[in-house]
Every structure is written in C-alpha cells, then in structure tokens.
N, C-alpha and C positions, 0 to 999 in steps of 0.2 A: 273208166268206172262209169256207172250209171247212177243218176240221182233221180229220185222220185220227189217232186215238190208239190206240196199241198197247200191250199189257201182255203180256209173255211171248210166247207163240206163239199166243195166241187171235186171234179175228177182230178186226179193227180197228173202232173205234167212230167214226163220222163225226158231227161236230157243227158247227153254224154259230156263229161268233164275230166280233166286231168288234175285239176286243183280246185278245192272248195274251201272257203273261209266263212265261217258263221260269225256274224256280228250281232252285238246287242243293240238296243235302241239308242245307245250313245256312240255307235260305231267302233266299239271295243271288240277285238277278237276274242271269242270264247271257245272255239273249236276249229279244227282244220283237218283235211284229208288231202294227201297228195299221192297220186299214182306215179311212183319213181320209175317203174317200167311196166309193161303189160302184165296185169295180174298182181302186182306188188304194190300195195297201198299202205302208206304211213298215216295213221290217225292219231291225233292228240287233242286233249281238252285242257282248257285253263283251270286246273284243279290245285287246291292247296297242296303244297309240297312238290308240285310239278312245274312251277313257274319258270325255273331256269331253263329246262329242256324246251318248254313251249315257246318262250322268247327266242331261244336259239333258232328254232325252226322258223319262226316268224322272220327273223333277220335273214336266213338263208333264202327266203322267198321274196326278199326285198320289201318287207312290211316293217316300217320303221315306228313301231309302237312297242311300248313296254307294258305287259299285263301284270298287275299285282292282284292277288287273290286274297280276299278277306273272308274269314269264316263268319257266317251270320247265324246266330242262334235262332232257331225256328221253333214255334210252338204249333202243335197240331190243331187244326180247326175243329171247333165243336160240331159244326155242320157246314155243309156246302150248298151254296145257292147257285142255280144255273139261270141266268137271265133269259127271259123269253125273247124270241126273235120277232 
C-alpha cells in the first residue's frame, strides 16, 4: 500500500508500506492498516465498542499494548482561531 505523509504545508512524502500503526502523543496505538496480501488491506481504529477487535489485531502484530477507549463529551467551539505563522 502507499502512504502519503504530510507535515505542515510541505509537499507530501509518498512511501510504500505493508503495516502502518498510528500512535498518539503518548505512544498509544489509535489506528492501524495492514496489507495481508497484495491489494487486501485491513484497517481498524481504536473506537468505542471496537476495543476487543482492535486489541486482538495489535497482539497479532506483536504490539503488546492494550487500548481502552473512553468517550469524551465534546462541546462545539463558539469560534475558531487560527494562529498566525
């Protein structure tokens, strides 16, 4: 599978991979994609109600972490500020 990686507004970098694990700032897995054979990709996210399957796939990949998803109540923002660069 191909990945397009972006950082800030620079040109995207394209790379080939067979396994991708997305980590948050605390190194917790939050999403993954695995190409099990050419053109067949399994993709999962750590979502509420999906923890068991997500953790099973992590274990099958040799990642020894348990992901627990907590629903966070969110309030819409009254306005959005974009910091100047």
